[in-house]
C-alpha positions in Angstrom: 0.0 0.0 0.0 1.3 3.4 -0.8 1.4 6.1 1.8 1.8 9.9 1.9 5.6 9.8 2.2 5.8 7.6 -0.9 3.8 10.2 -2.8 5.8 13.2 -1.4 9.1 11.6 -2.4 8.0 10.6 -5.9 10.0 12.7 -8.4 7.2 12.8 -11.0 4.7 14.1 -8.4 7.1 16.7 -7.1 8.0 17.9 -10.6 4.3 18.2 -11.7 3.6 20.3 -8.6 6.6 22.4 -9.2 5.5 23.0 -12.8 2.0 23.7 -11.6 3.3 26.4 -9.2 5.1 28.1 -12.1 2.1 27.8 -14.4 -0.3 29.3 -11.9 2.1 32.1 -11.0 2.3 33.0 -14.7 -1.5 33.1 -14.7 -1.4 35.4 -11.7 -3.3 32.9 -9.5 -2.7 32.3 -5.8 -0.4 29.5 -4.7 -1.3 26.0 -6.0 2.2 24.5 -5.3 3.8 22.7 -2.5 2.6 25.0 0.2 -1.1 24.5 -0.8 -0.5 20.7 -1.4 0.9 20.2 2.1 -1.8 22.3 3.8 -4.6 20.4 2.1 -3.0 17.0 2.8 -2.6 17.8 6.5 -6.1 19.3 6.8 -7.7 16.3 5.0 -6.0 13.8 7.3 -7.0 15.7 10.4 -10.6 16.0 9.2 -10.8 12.2 8.7 -9.5 11.7 12.2 -11.9 14.2 13.7 -14.8 12.6 11.9 -13.9 9.3 13.5 -13.2 7.6 10.2 -10.4 5.0 9.6 -6.7 5.7 9.6 -6.4 4.3 6.1 -9.1 6.7 4.8 -7.0 9.5 6.4 -4.0 8.3 4.4 -5.9 8.2 1.2 -7.4 11.7 1.9 -3.9 13.1 2.6 -2.5 11.6 -0.7 -5.5 13.0 -2.6 -4.9 16.4 -1.0 -1.2 16.5 -1.8 -1.9 15.5 -5.5 -5.2 17.2 -6.2 -3.9 20.3 -8.1 -0.9 18.8 -9.9 -2.7 18.7 -13.2 -2.8 22.5 -13.4 0.5 22.7 -15.3 -1.3 21.1 -18.3 -4.6 23.1 -18.1 -6.4 25.1 -15.5 -9.9 24.3 -16.9 -9.5 20.5 -16.8 -6.8 20.2 -14.2 -8.9 17.9 -11.9 -9.3 15.3 -14.7 -5.7 15.5 -15.8 -4.5 15.3 -12.2 -6.5 12.1 -11.7 -5.1 10.5 -14.9 -1.6 11.5 -14.0 -1.9 9.9 -10.6 -3.1 6.7 -12.2 -0.2 6.8 -14.7 2.4 7.1 -11.8 1.0 4.6 -9.3 -1.0 2.1 -11.3 1.5 -0.7 -10.6 2.3 0.4 -7.1 -1.1 0.5 -5.3 -4.3 -1.4 -4.8 -6.7 -0.7 -7.7 -9.6 0.2 -5.4 -7.5 2.7 -3.5 -6.2 4.2 -6.8 -9.8 4.6 -8.0 -10.8 6.3 -4.7 -7.9 8.8 -5.0 -8.6 9.4 -8.7 -12.2 10.1 -8.0 -11.4 12.5 -5.2 -8.9 14.4 -7.4 -11.3 14.5 -10.4 -14.3 15.5 -8.2 -12.8 18.3 -6.2 -13.4 21.2 -8.6 -16.4 20.6 -10.9 -20.0 21.8 -11.1 -21.5 18.4 -11.3 -19.9 17.4 -8.0 -21.3 14.2 -6.5 -19.8 12.0 -3.7 -19.6 8.2 -3.3 -16.9 8.1 -0.6 -15.7 10.1 2.4 -12.3 10.7 0.9 -13.8 12.8 -1.9 -16.0 14.8 0.4 -13.1 15.5 2.9 -10.8 16.7 0.1 -13.3 19.3 -1.0 -13.5 20.7 2.6 -9.8 20.7 3.0 -9.1 22.4 -0.3 -11.8 25.0 -0.3 -11.1 26.1 3.3 -7.5 27.1 2.5 -7.8 30.8 2.3 -4.8 32.6 3.7 -2.4 35.5 3.1 0.5 33.0 2.5 -1.3 31.9 -0.7 -0.7 35.3 -2.3 2.3 35.1 -4.7 2.2 38.7 -5.8 4.7 41.0 -4.0 3.5 44.4 -5.3 0.8 45.5 -2.8 -1.0 47.7 -5.4 -1.3 44.7 -7.7 -2.6 42.6 -4.8 -5.3 45.3 -4.1 -6.3 45.2 -7.8 -7.1 41.5 -7.8 -10.1 40.3 -5.8 -8.7 36.8 -5.2 -5.4 38.2 -4.0 -7.3 40.8 -1.8 -9.4 38.2 -0.1 -6.5 35.8 0.6 -4.2 38.7 1.7 -6.8 40.0 4.1 -7.4 36.6 5.7 -5.3 36.3 8.8 -6.6 33.0 10.0 -8.5 30.0 8.5 -9.6 27.0 10.6 -12.0 24.2 9.9 -13.4 22.3 12.8 -15.6 19.2 13.3 -18.2 19.2 16.1 -19.4 15.6 16.3 -21.9 16.4 19.0 -23.7 19.1 17.0 -23.0 17.4 13.7 -21.5 20.5 12.2 -18.3 21.3 10.3 -17.4 25.0 10.7 -15.0 27.1 8.7 -13.8 30.0 10.8 -12.0 33.0 9.2 -10.5 36.2 10.5 -10.5 38.8 7.7 -9.0 42.3 7.9 -12.0 44.3 6.7 -9.7 47.4 6.3 -8.1 45.6 3.4 -11.1 43.7 2.0 -14.8 43.9 2.9 -16.4 40.6 3.8 -18.9 41.0 1.0 -16.1 40.4 -1.5 -15.5 37.0 0.1 -19.1 36.0 -0.9 -18.7 37.5 -4.4 -15.9 35.0 -5.1 -16.3 32.1 -2.8 -20.1 31.4 -2.8 -19.6 28.5 -5.1 -16.9 27.0 -3.0 -19.1 27.3 0.1 -21.8 25.4 -1.8 -19.3 22.7 -2.5 -18.4 22.6 1.2 -22.1 22.3 2.2 -22.6 19.4 -0.3 -19.5 17.7 1.1 -20.5 18.1 4.7 -24.0 16.8 4.0 -22.6 13.7 2.4 -20.7 13.1 5.6 -23.9 13.6 7.6 -23.0 17.1 8.9 -24.2 20.7 8.4 -21.7 23.2 7.2 -21.1 26.5 9.1 -19.2 29.6 8.3 -18.0 32.1 10.9 -16.2 35.3 9.9 -14.7 37.6 12.5 -16.8 35.9 15.2 -20.1 36.3 13.4 -21.9 33.2 12.3 -23.0 33.6 8.7 -24.0 30.0 7.9 
């Protein structure tokens, strides 16, 4: 069985993520490289643990999280499909077919309108990915250019991003601290409403409600 360390040390995976980081920087997107891959992998594994699911599911979720964006160097539009196919190409002879299909499905499913879930790994990956809003994702160094781009503004203004599972209340809550002097909260909803819908669908599949708290105010 493959584990997260196997994936993190695979030269093809590392190169594809490196190429993705360069491609997304050229497109003036926020970070989709190693930083984001590690955050999503760690967050996915912790969510699985907090939900009380199996350790192996946690490992598969972490692997999916680390690899989910590596197809971006080929195309942004279909990066989720290419990422899944690339993963299969690398690991088809190194892992159990059922586990490969679970990871492929999670990668392919994480960023598409017709999102549907058949396993917990896919649902958790969406929550881990869409909750990563943070200043450290901004790759632009010119503050005036940061202010001019709404995605950069929102990420730059976000000082803290946490996602927490409350098993007793059956609620998964994303908590953000946003500097409203830099970016009004309304702009968050202008850009991230679709992502919050994805998170709500993922939480519902897991049997939970999805909540959103910004600057100590519960909005969902």
